[in-house]
VEXMARKOL-813347 format. One line per 5 residues: number of its first residue (from 1); their letters; for each residue x, y, z of N, C-alpha, C. Coordinates in steps of 0.2 Angstrom, whole numbers, always signed. Each point is the difference from the previous one (the first is absolute). Example, Ala and Ser with C-alpha at 12.3 -4.5 7.8 and 13.67 -1.06 7.14 Angstrom:
BEGIN
1 = as = +66 -28 +39 -4 +6 +0 +4 +6 +0 ~ -2 +5 -4 +4 +6 +1 -4 +5 +3
***
This chain:
BEGIN
1 = mstir = +211 +18 +36 -6 +2 -2 +0 +3 -7 ~ -5 -2 -4 +0 +2 -7 -1 +7 -1 ~ +2 +3 -6 -1 +7 -1 -4 +1 -7 ~ -2 +6 -1 -4 +1 -6 +5 -1 -6 ~ +7 +0 +1 +4 -1 -6 +0 -8 -1
6 = dvaki = -1 -4 +5 +0 -7 -1 -7 -2 -4 ~ -5 +3 +1 -6 -1 -3 +0 +2 -7 ~ +3 +6 -2 +1 +2 -7 +4 -5 -4 ~ +6 -3 +3 +4 -4 -3 -4 -7 -2 ~ -4 -2 +5 -3 -7 -2 -6 +1 -5
11 = agvsi = -3 +6 +1 -6 +2 -5 +3 +2 -7 ~ +6 +2 +0 +3 +2 -7 -3 +7 -2 ~ -1 +4 +5 -2 +7 -1 +4 +5 +4 ~ -1 +6 -1 +4 +5 +4 -3 +1 +7 ~ +5 +3 +4 -3 +2 +7 -5 +5 +0
16 = atvsr = +0 +4 -5 -6 +5 -1 -6 -3 -1 ~ +0 -6 -4 -6 -3 -2 -3 -4 +6 ~ +4 -3 +4 -2 -3 +6 -3 +5 +5 ~ +3 +6 +0 -3 +5 +5 -7 +2 -3 ~ -1 +1 -7 -6 +1 -2 -5 -5 +1
21 = vinfp = +2 -6 +0 -5 -6 +1 -2 +1 +7 ~ +4 +1 +5 -1 +1 +7 -5 +6 +1 ~ +2 +5 -3 -4 +7 +2 -5 +2 -5 ~ +0 -2 -6 -5 +2 -5 -1 -6 -5 ~ -2 -6 +3 -1 -6 -5 -4 +1 -6
26 = ekvgi = -5 +5 +1 -5 +1 -6 +4 +3 -6 ~ +6 +2 +1 +4 +3 -5 +4 -4 -4 ~ +0 -7 +3 +5 -5 -3 -4 -5 -3 ~ +2 -3 -6 -3 -5 -3 -1 -6 +4 ~ -6 -4 -1 -2 -6 +4 +6 -5 +0
31 = etrkr = +3 -2 -6 +5 -5 +0 +6 +2 +4 ~ +2 +6 -1 +6 +3 +4 -2 +0 +8 ~ -6 +2 +2 -2 -1 +7 +1 -7 +2 ~ -3 -5 -3 +1 -6 +2 +7 -3 +1 ~ +4 +2 -5 +7 -2 +1 +3 +3 +6
36 = vfram = -1 +6 +1 +3 +4 +6 -3 -4 +7 ~ -7 -1 +0 -3 -3 +6 +3 -7 +1 ~ +1 -4 -5 +3 -6 +0 +7 +0 +3 ~ +4 +5 -2 +7 +1 +2 +0 +2 +7 ~ -5 +4 +2 +0 +2 +8 -1 -6 +4
41 = evcry = -4 -5 -3 -2 -6 +4 +6 -5 +0 ~ +4 +0 -5 +6 -4 -1 +5 +2 +5 ~ +1 +6 +1 +6 +3 +4 -3 +2 +7 ~ -7 -1 +1 -3 +2 +6 +1 +7 +2 ~ +0 +4 -5 +0 +8 +1 -6 +2 +3
46 = kynal = +1 +4 +5 -6 +4 +4 +2 +7 +0 ~ -6 +4 -1 +1 +7 +0 -5 +3 +5 ~ +1 +5 +3 -4 +3 +5 -6 +3 -3 ~ -6 -3 -1 -6 +2 -3 -3 +6 +4 ~ +1 +0 +6 -3 +5 +4 +4 +7 -1
51 = argfa = +6 -1 +0 +4 +6 -1 -1 +3 -7 ~ -1 -5 -5 -1 +2 -7 -7 +4 +0 ~ -5 -3 +4 -6 +4 +0 +0 +7 +2 ~ +4 +1 +6 +0 +6 +2 +4 +5 -5 ~ +5 -3 -3 +4 +5 -5 -4 +1 -6
56 = tkrsh = -4 -5 -2 -4 +2 -7 -7 +1 +1 ~ -2 -1 +7 -8 +1 +1 -4 -5 -3 ~ +3 -6 -1 -3 -5 -4 +2 -7 +4 ~ -5 -4 +1 +1 -6 +4 +0 -6 -5 ~ -2 +1 -6 -1 -6 -5 -4 -6 +3
61 = tfgli = -5 +2 +4 -5 -5 +3 -7 +1 -1 ~ -4 -5 -2 -7 +0 +0 -3 -2 +7 ~ -5 +2 +2 -4 -3 +5 -6 -3 -3 ~ -1 -6 +3 -6 -4 -2 -4 -3 +5 ~ -6 +2 +0 -5 -3 +5 -5 -4 -3
66 = vptit = -1 -6 +3 -5 -5 -2 -4 -2 +6 ~ -6 -2 -2 -5 -2 +5 +2 -6 +5 ~ +3 -5 -4 +2 -6 +4 +6 -3 -4 ~ +5 -3 +4 +5 -3 -3 -1 -8 -1 ~ -6 -2 +3 -2 -7 +0 -3 -2 -7
71 = npifa = -3 +5 -3 -3 -2 -7 +5 +0 -6 ~ +1 -5 -3 +5 -1 -5 -1 +5 -6 ~ -6 +3 -1 -1 +4 -5 +4 +7 +1 ~ +1 +2 +6 +4 +6 +1 +7 -2 +0 ~ +2 -6 +1 +7 -2 -1 +2 +1 -8
76 = estrg = -5 -2 -4 +1 +1 -7 +1 +7 -2 ~ -4 +4 +2 +1 +7 -2 +6 +3 +3 ~ +2 -2 +6 +6 +3 +3 +6 -2 -4 ~ +0 -6 -2 +5 -3 -4 +1 +5 -7 ~ -6 +1 -3 +0 +5 -6 +3 +7 +2
81 = iqdfa = -1 +2 +6 +2 +7 +2 +8 -1 +1 ~ +2 -5 +4 +7 -1 +2 +4 -1 -6 ~ -2 -4 -5 +4 -1 -6 +1 +6 -4 ~ -5 +4 -1 +1 +7 -3 +4 +4 +4 ~ -1 +1 +6 +3 +5 +4 +8 -2 +0
86 = neqgy = +2 -6 +1 +7 -2 +0 +3 +1 -6 ~ -3 -1 -6 +2 +2 -6 +2 +7 -1 ~ -4 +4 +4 +1 +8 +0 +5 +2 +5 ~ +3 -5 +4 +4 +2 +6 -4 +2 +6 ~ -6 -2 +1 -4 +2 +5 -1 -6 +5
91 = qvilg = -1 +1 +6 -2 -5 +5 -7 +1 +2 ~ -3 -5 +3 -7 +0 +2 -1 -2 +8 ~ -3 +5 +3 -1 -2 +7 -8 -2 +1 ~ -1 -6 +3 -7 -2 +0 -3 +1 +6 ~ -7 +2 +0 -4 +0 +6 -6 -3 +0
96 = nsdyq = -3 -3 +5 -6 -4 +0 -5 +3 +4 ~ -6 +2 -2 -5 +4 +3 -5 -5 +4 ~ -1 -6 -2 -4 -5 +3 -8 +2 -1 ~ -1 +4 -6 -6 +2 -2 -3 +5 +6 ~ +5 +4 +3 -2 +4 +6 +2 +7 -2
101 = yekea = -5 +5 -1 +2 +7 -2 +5 +3 +5 ~ +0 -1 +6 +4 +3 +5 +7 -2 -1 ~ +1 -7 -2 +7 -2 -1 +2 +3 -7 ~ -4 +0 -5 +2 +3 -6 +3 +7 +1 ~ -4 +4 +3 +2 +7 +2 +6 +1 +3
106 = kmvev = +1 -5 +5 +7 +0 +4 +6 -2 -5 ~ -2 -5 -4 +6 -2 -5 +2 +6 -4 ~ -5 +3 -3 +1 +6 -4 +5 +5 +3 ~ -2 +1 +7 +4 +5 +4 +7 -3 +1 ~ +1 -6 +1 +6 -3 +2 +5 +0 -7
111 = lrerq = -3 -2 -5 +3 +0 -7 +3 +7 -2 ~ -4 +5 +1 +2 +6 -2 +6 +3 +5 ~ -1 -2 +6 +6 +1 +5 +6 -3 -3 ~ +0 -6 -3 +5 -4 -2 +3 +3 -7 ~ -3 +6 -2 +2 +3 -6 -1 -4 -7
116 = vegli = -5 -4 +0 -2 -3 -6 -2 +6 -5 ~ +2 -1 -7 -2 +5 -5 -7 +0 -2 ~ -3 -6 +1 -7 -1 -2 -3 -6 +3 ~ -7 +0 -1 -4 -6 +3 -4 -3 -5 ~ -1 -7 +1 -5 -4 -4 -4 -3 +6
121 = itttn = -7 +1 -1 -4 -2 +6 -6 -3 -3 ~ -2 -6 +3 -6 -3 -1 -4 +2 +6 ~ -4 +5 +0 -3 +4 +5 -7 -4 +3 ~ -1 +1 +6 -7 -2 +3 -5 +5 +1 ~ +2 +7 -2 -4 +5 +1 +1 +6 -5
126 = lkget = -3 +0 -6 +1 +5 -5 -1 +7 +2 ~ -5 +1 +5 -2 +6 +2 +3 +3 +7 ~ +5 -4 +2 +4 +2 +6 +4 +6 +0 ~ +2 +2 +5 +5 +6 +1 +7 -2 -3 ~ +2 -6 +0 +6 -2 -2 +2 +2 -7
131 = lksll = -5 -2 -4 +1 +2 -8 -1 +7 -1 ~ -4 +3 +4 -1 +7 -1 +7 +4 +2 ~ +3 -2 +5 +6 +3 +2 +5 -1 -5 ~ +1 -6 -3 +5 -1 -5 -1 +4 -6 ~ -7 +1 -2 -1 +5 -5 +2 +7 +1
136 = ddrfp = -2 +2 +6 +1 +7 +2 +8 +1 +0 ~ +4 -5 +2 +7 +1 +1 +3 -1 -7 ~ -4 -2 -5 +3 -1 -7 +5 -6 +1 ~ -1 -5 +4 +5 -5 +1 -2 -6 -5 ~ +5 -2 -4 -2 -5 -5 -3 -7 +3
141 = fvlly = -5 -2 -3 -3 -6 +2 -5 -3 -5 ~ +0 -7 +0 -5 -3 -5 -4 -5 +4 ~ -6 -1 -2 -4 -5 +3 +0 -6 -4 ~ +0 -6 +4 +0 -6 -4 -6 -5 +2 ~ -2 -4 -5 -6 -4 +1 -6 +5 +2
146 = stvrr = +0 +6 -4 -5 +5 +1 -6 +0 -5 ~ -5 +3 +3 -6 +1 -4 -1 +7 -3 ~ +5 +4 +2 +0 +7 -2 +1 +1 -8 ~ -4 +3 -3 +1 +1 -8 +0 +7 -2 ~ +0 +5 +5 +1 +7 -2 +1 +4 +6
151 = gpisa = +2 +6 -1 +2 +4 +6 +7 +1 +1 ~ +2 +3 +5 +7 +3 +1 +5 -6 +2 ~ -2 -6 +2 +4 -5 +2 +2 -5 -5 ~ +6 -2 -1 +2 -5 -5 -2 -7 +3 ~ -2 -4 -5 -2 -7 +3 +0 -5 -6
156 = vgvdn = +2 -6 +3 +0 -6 -5 -5 -5 +3 ~ -4 -3 -4 -4 -6 +3 -3 -4 -6 ~ -5 -3 +2 -4 -4 -5 -7 +2 +0 ~ -4 -3 -4 -7 +1 +0 -4 -5 +4 ~ +0 +2 +6 -3 -5 +5 -7 -1 -1
161 = flggy = -4 +5 -2 -7 -1 -2 -1 -5 -6 ~ +4 +0 -5 +0 -4 -5 +2 -7 +2 ~ +5 -1 +4 +2 -6 +3 -5 -4 +4 ~ -4 +4 +4 -5 -3 +4 -6 -2 -5 ~ -1 +4 -5 -5 -2 -5 +1 -6 -3
166 = rateh = +7 -1 -3 +1 -6 -4 +0 -6 +5 ~ +2 +1 +6 +0 -6 +4 -7 -3 +1 ~ -4 +5 +1 -7 -2 +1 -3 -2 -6 ~ +1 +3 -6 -2 -2 -6 +2 -8 -2 ~ +6 -1 +2 +2 -7 -1 -4 -5 +4
171 = lihfh = -2 +1 +6 -4 -4 +4 -7 -1 -3 ~ -3 +6 -3 -6 +0 -3 +0 -4 -6 ~ +6 +0 -4 +0 -4 -6 +0 -7 +2 ~ +2 -2 +6 -1 -7 +2 -7 -1 +4 ~ -4 +4 -2 -7 +0 +2 -2 +0 +8
176 = hrria = +5 +3 +4 -1 +2 +7 -4 +6 +0 ~ -5 +0 +5 -4 +6 +1 +0 +2 +8 ~ +2 -5 +4 +1 +2 +7 +7 +1 +1 ~ +3 +6 -1 +7 +1 +0 +1 +5 +6 ~ +4 -2 +4 +2 +4 +6 +7 +3 -1
181 = mlaga = +1 +5 +4 +7 +3 +0 +3 +1 +7 ~ +6 -2 +0 +4 +1 +6 +5 +6 -2 ~ -2 +6 +3 +3 +6 -2 +5 +3 +6 ~ +5 +3 -2 +4 +4 +5 -4 +5 +3 ~ +1 +2 +6 -3 +6 +3 +1 +6 -4
186 = fncsd = -6 +3 -2 +0 +6 -4 +4 +6 +3 ~ +0 +0 +7 +3 +6 +4 +8 +0 -1 ~ +3 -6 -2 +7 +0 -1 +2 -2 -7 ~ -5 -1 -4 +2 -2 -7 -5 +3 -5 ~ +1 +5 -3 -4 +3 -5 +0 -5 -6
191 = rsfhr = +5 -4 -1 +1 -5 -5 -6 -5 +0 ~ -1 -2 +6 -5 -5 +2 -7 +3 -2 ~ -1 +6 +2 -6 +4 -1 -2 +0 -8 ~ +5 +1 -4 -1 +0 -7 -1 -7 -3 ~ +3 -5 +3 -1 -6 -2 -7 -3 +1
196 = whgyk = -3 +3 +6 -6 -2 +2 -5 +4 -5 ~ +1 +6 -2 -4 +3 -4 -1 -4 -7 ~ +6 -2 -2 +0 -4 -6 -4 -7 +0 ~ +1 -3 +6 -4 -6 +2 -8 +2 -1 ~ -2 +5 +4 -7 +2 +0 -3 +2 -6
201 = rclkd = +4 +4 -4 -2 +2 -7 -1 -6 -5 ~ +4 -5 +1 +0 -6 -5 -6 -4 +2 ~ -2 +0 +7 -6 -4 +2 -6 +4 -4 ~ +0 +7 +1 -6 +4 -3 +0 -1 -7 ~ +5 +0 -4 +0 -1 -7 -2 -7 -2
206 = nhipy = +0 -4 +4 -2 -7 -2 -7 -2 +4 ~ -3 +5 +3 -7 -1 +2 +0 -4 +6 ~ +6 +0 +4 +0 -4 +6 -1 +5 +6 ~ -5 -2 +5 -1 +5 +5 +6 +0 +5 ~ +2 +6 +2 +6 +1 +5 -3 -2 +7
211 = dpdlv = +4 -4 +3 -2 -2 +7 +6 +2 +5 ~ -1 +6 +4 +5 +2 +4 +2 -5 +5 ~ -4 -5 +2 +2 -5 +5 +6 -4 -3 ~ +0 +0 -7 +6 -4 -3 +6 +3 +0 ~ +1 +6 +2 +6 +4 +0 +3 +1 +7
216 = lktey = +6 -3 +2 +3 +0 +6 +6 +5 -1 ~ +0 +5 +4 +6 +4 +0 +5 -1 +6 ~ +6 -2 -1 +4 -2 +5 +7 +2 -1 ~ +5 -2 +4 +7 +1 -1 +3 -5 -5 ~ +5 +2 -3 +4 -4 -5 +4 -5 +4
221 = slarg = -2 -6 +0 +4 -5 +3 -3 -7 -1 ~ +5 -5 +0 -3 -7 -1 -5 -2 +5 ~ +1 +2 +6 -5 -2 +6 -6 +3 -2 ~ -1 +7 -2 -6 +3 -1 -4 -4 -6 ~ +4 -2 -5 -3 -3 -6 -3 -7 +3
226 = regvk = +4 -3 +4 -3 -7 +2 -6 +1 +4 ~ +0 +5 +5 -6 +2 +4 -6 +2 -5 ~ +2 +4 -5 -6 +3 -4 -3 -5 -4 ~ +3 -5 -3 -3 -5 -4 -5 -5 +5 ~ +3 -1 +6 -4 -4 +4 -7 +3 +2
231 = slvsf = +0 +7 +1 -6 +4 +1 -4 +0 -6 ~ +2 +0 -6 -4 +1 -6 -3 -7 -1 ~ +3 -5 +1 -3 -7 -2 -5 -2 +5 ~ +0 +4 +6 -5 -2 +5 -7 +3 -1 ~ -1 +4 -5 -6 +3 -2 -5 -5 -2
236 = knppt = -6 +2 +1 -6 -5 -2 +0 +0 -8 ~ +2 +5 -3 +1 +0 -8 +7 +2 -1 ~ +5 -4 +0 +7 +2 +0 +2 +1 -7 ~ +5 +3 -1 +3 +2 -7 +3 -6 -3 ~ +0 -1 -7 +4 -5 -3 +7 +2 -3
241 = aifcs = +1 +7 +1 +6 +3 -2 +2 +6 +4 ~ +7 +1 +1 +2 +6 +4 +5 +3 -4 ~ +0 +7 +0 +5 +4 -3 +4 +3 +6 ~ +6 -1 +1 +4 +3 +5 +4 +6 -3 ~ +0 +5 +4 +4 +6 -3 +7 +0 +1
246 = ndfla = +3 -5 +3 +7 -2 -2 +2 -7 +1 ~ +5 -2 -2 +2 -7 +0 +1 -3 +7 ~ +2 +4 +5 +1 -2 +6 -7 -3 +3 ~ -5 +5 -1 -7 -2 +2 -2 -7 -3 ~ +2 +0 -7 -3 -6 -4 +4 -6 +3
251 = lgama = +6 +0 +1 +4 -6 +3 -3 -2 +6 ~ -2 +5 +5 -3 -2 +6 -7 -3 -1 ~ -3 +3 -5 -7 -3 -1 +0 -7 -2 ~ +5 -1 -5 +1 -7 -2 +1 -5 +6 ~ +5 +2 +4 +1 -4 +6 -6 -1 +4
256 = garea = -4 +5 +2 -6 +0 +4 -5 -5 -3 ~ -1 +1 -7 -4 -5 -3 +1 -7 +0 ~ +7 -1 +0 +2 -7 +0 -1 -3 +8 ~ +1 +4 +4 -1 -1 +7 -8 -2 +2 ~ -4 +4 -4 -7 -1 +1 -3 -6 -5
261 = gislp = +5 -4 -3 -2 -6 -4 -3 +2 -7 ~ +1 +6 -2 -2 +2 -7 +5 -1 -5 ~ -2 -3 -5 +4 -2 -6 +1 +7 -4 ~ +6 +1 -2 +2 +6 -5 +2 -3 -6 ~ -2 +2 -6 -5 +5 -1 -7 -3 -1
266 = qdlsi = -1 -6 +1 -6 -4 -2 -6 +3 +4 ~ +1 +2 +7 -5 +2 +4 +0 +8 +1 ~ +6 +3 -1 +1 +7 +1 +6 +2 -4 ~ -2 +5 -4 +5 +4 -4 +3 +6 +3 ~ +7 +1 -1 +3 +6 +4 +4 +3 -5
271 = vgfdd = +0 +7 +0 +4 +4 -4 +4 +5 +4 ~ +6 +1 -1 +4 +5 +4 +2 +6 -4 ~ +5 +4 +2 +2 +6 -3 +7 +1 +2 ~ +4 +1 -5 +8 +1 +1 +4 -4 -5 ~ -1 -7 +1 +4 -5 -3 +7 +0 +3
276 = mqias = +0 -1 +6 +6 -2 +4 +3 -6 -3 ~ +7 -1 +0 +3 -6 -3 -3 -6 +3 ~ -1 +0 +6 -3 -7 +3 -7 -2 -3 ~ -3 +5 -3 -7 -1 -2 +0 -6 -5 ~ +5 -1 -4 +0 -5 -5 +2 -7 +3
281 = svtpa = +3 +0 +6 +3 -6 +3 -5 -3 +5 ~ -5 +3 +2 -5 -3 +5 -4 -5 -3 ~ -4 -4 +3 -5 -5 -2 -7 +2 +2 ~ -5 +1 -4 +1 +1 -7 +4 +7 -1 ~ +3 +0 -6 +3 +7 -2 -5 +5 +0
286 = lttir = +2 +6 +2 -5 +6 +1 -1 +4 -6 ~ -7 +0 -2 -2 +5 -5 +0 +7 +3 ~ +3 +5 -3 +1 +6 +3 +1 +6 -5 ~ +0 +6 +2 +1 +6 -4 +7 +2 +1 ~ +4 +0 -6 +7 +2 +1 +1 +7 -1
291 = qpaye = +4 +3 +5 +2 +7 -1 +8 +0 -1 ~ +3 +4 -4 +7 +0 -2 +4 +3 +6 ~ +1 -3 +5 +3 +3 +6 +7 +3 -1 ~ +4 -5 -3 +7 +3 -1 +0 +6 -5 ~ -4 -1 -5 +0 +6 -5 -2 +6 +3
296 = mgelg = -5 +0 +5 -3 +5 +3 +5 +4 +5 ~ +4 -5 +3 +5 +3 +5 +6 +4 -5 ~ +2 -3 -5 +5 +3 -4 -2 +6 -3 ~ -7 +0 -2 -2 +7 -3 -1 +5 +5 ~ -2 -2 +6 +0 +5 +5 +6 +3 +2
301 = akill = +6 -4 +0 +6 +2 +1 +3 +5 -5 ~ -2 -2 -6 +2 +5 -6 -3 +7 +1 ~ -6 +0 +1 -4 +6 +1 +3 +4 +6 ~ +1 -3 +5 +3 +3 +6 +7 +3 -1 ~ +4 -3 -4 +7 +2 -2 -1 +6 -4
306 = hhign = -5 +0 -5 -1 +6 -4 -2 +6 +4 ~ -4 -1 +5 -3 +5 +4 +6 +3 +5 ~ +5 -4 +2 +5 +2 +4 +5 +4 -4 ~ +1 -1 -7 +4 +3 -4 -3 +7 -3 ~ -6 +1 +1 -3 +6 -3 -4 +3 +6
311 = kvykp = +2 +6 +1 -4 +4 +5 -7 +2 -2 ~ -1 +1 -6 -7 +1 -3 -2 -6 -4 ~ -5 -3 +2 -3 -6 -4 -7 -1 +0 ~ -3 -3 -5 -7 -2 +0 -1 -6 +3 ~ -6 -1 +4 -1 -7 +3 -2 -5 -5
316 = vhkil = +2 -6 +1 +0 -5 -5 -5 -6 +3 ~ -5 -2 -4 -5 -5 +2 +0 -6 -5 ~ +2 -6 +2 +1 -5 -4 -5 -6 +3 ~ -4 -3 -4 -4 -5 +2 +2 -6 -5 ~ +2 -5 +3 +3 -6 -4 -6 -5 +0
321 = atrlv = +1 -5 -5 -5 -5 -1 +0 -6 +4 ~ -6 -2 +2 +0 -6 +4 -2 -6 -5 ~ +1 -6 +2 -2 -6 -4 -3 -6 +4 ~ -5 -2 -3 -3 -6 +4 +4 -6 -2 ~ +3 -4 +5 +3 -6 -1 -4 -6 +3
326 = irest = -2 -4 -5 -5 -5 +2 +4 -7 +1 ~ -1 -2 +6 +3 -6 +2 -5 -6 +2 ~ +1 -3 +6 -4 -5 +2 -5 +1 +5 ~ +0 +6 +3 -4 +1 +6 -7 +2 -2 ~ -2 +0 -6 -7 +2 -2 -2 -5 -5
331 = tvvrt = -7 -1 +0 -3 -5 -5 -7 +2 +0 ~ -4 -3 -5 -7 +1 -1 -4 -2 +7 ~ -5 +4 +2 -3 -1 +6 -4 -7 +0 ~ +0 -3 +6 -3 -6 +1 -6 +1 +5 ~ -6 -2 -2 -6 +0 +5 +2 -4 +6
336 = mkkef = -1 +2 +6 +2 -4 +6 -6 +0 +4 ~ -1 -6 +3 -6 -1 +5 +1 +4 +6 ~ -5 +3 +3 +0 +4 +6 +2 -4 +6 ~ -1 -7 -1 +3 -4 +6 +7 +0 +0 ~ +3 +1 -5 +8 +0 +0 +2 +6 +3
341 = yktka = -2 +6 -2 +2 +6 +4 -2 +0 +7 ~ -6 -3 +2 -2 +0 +6 +5 -4 +5 ~ +2 -6 -3 +5 -4 +3 +7 +4 +1 ~ +2 +3 -5 +6 +4 +1 +0 +6 +5 ~ -6 +3 +0 -1 +6 +4 +0 -3 +7
346 = msvhg = -3 -6 +2 +0 -3 +6 +7 -1 +2 ~ +4 -3 -4 +7 -2 +1 +5 +6 +2 ~ -2 +6 -4 +4 +6 +1 -1 +3 +7 ~ -6 +0 +2 -2 +3 +6 +0 -5 +6 ~ +2 -6 -1 +1 -5 +5 -7 -2 +3
351 = a = -5 +0 -4 -7 -1 +2 -1 -8 +1
***
């Protein structure tokens, strides 16, 4: 079995330096830490992290709670968190809430029992007892993908309002006036709520009447996107464009449109939100709003580590920029015959 002496020899450092990397990595330079970690891998050195935690009252572990592990956008931010955490000698324990507040609350409880030093949370309920309890206990945590801009909770997110506005503005630029929205349910995603506000405000600024029937609130999934678009194109006066409040819904909507015999983007333009890696690989490539997920995760982890290392700290609020990425799923509106939509509606409903 390898010892700490073996690690020190391979890394070319002292035993004391290896000990500091294990117990107080933030006090050792990044390059030295990397050499020691590589040496530990080479000689398969293992130390008792649990025993170390009891001795130092530190676990060198972050807890991370995301709404779903199926959406690649959360994988990107998780990678940003893990890369930074590993550089600092921290590990990350991941939990999945499935957009359910009860699961989120339980995960917070479980992770605290596992002695994590802090939490990064994409919450489903900003006003719930869970966050209040963390604040009351002065337990370090940071919200990710958050709309919070002030107050006692540190948060990192993007301007969802502006993102929704720009997506809608892009469709209006292509002369669309019947613009629908497939929105994530507001009760589990305040981000979707803000994107909807941006959509609604853009319509108003461009003198386009808001039609609540063109807004469908649903779960974030491919299946719901597929179902949603079929419902929308069955209207007597259907939309010529759809803004989807995430790429999952947009990809599902594209599949549903094709199943209904609708050509994209000639007959229906679609915009997403996130810019998942697959968005550029589908046909047609998806026009979407990019949010910097990796950078968001990395920044959230940096803020959390600062909070862990300082008993007294000021909350930090960071809003990162989004960007419209124009690809192939949107084009100038084409006037369509009512008979075309009538035929498609009949095929959708099996009439």
